[in-house]
N, C-alpha and C positions, 0 to 999 in steps of 0.2 A: 504494499500499500504506499503510495507516495504522499508527500506532505499535503498536497492539495485535497486529497481524500479525507485527511484528518480535519480539514477546515470545514468540509461539507459532509457532515455525518448523516443527514437525512437523504435517503435514496428513493427515487420513484422508479418503479419497475413497470413495464408494459407487458401484459400477458398476451402472448400471441398464440393462436391455435396450431397445434402440431409443431411447435418450435420452442427452443429454450426461452425463458424469460429475458427481456432486454432491459438493461439499465438505461433509463431514458433521460434522467437528469439527476443532479445532486443539489442539495440546498443546505444552507447553514442553520435553518430553524424550521420547525414543522408548519408554521403559519404560511410561509412562503411556498412550501410544497402543496399545502392544501389549496391556496388561491390559484396556483398554477394548474392544479388538477381540475378545479372547477372550470377554468378557461378552456382546458383541453376537452372536457366533457361536452362543452357547447360546440366545439369544432368537430369532435369525433365522438358522437353519442354512443356508438357501439363498442368502442374500445374500452378495455379493462385495465385499470392501473392499481398498483399497490404502493403505499408509502410506509416506509419503516426506517428505523435507525440502524445504521450499519455498525456492528460492534466487532467485525472481524479484526483479528490481530495479525500483524505481519509474521511471516514464518522466519524463524532465526535459523542461520546455517548451522 
């Protein structure tokens, strides 16, 4: 995980049929992610998105 990912801990995932989930965007707070999600829902009403906090840790050698 690079430094920029530590700054933007909130992740928006787009769920696509028959494909792996796609990291769509990263945000530094949940309210930004929710407002972005609302705007995307108006543009793409059939799309499915998940918002969560990414707590993955870097792998040490």
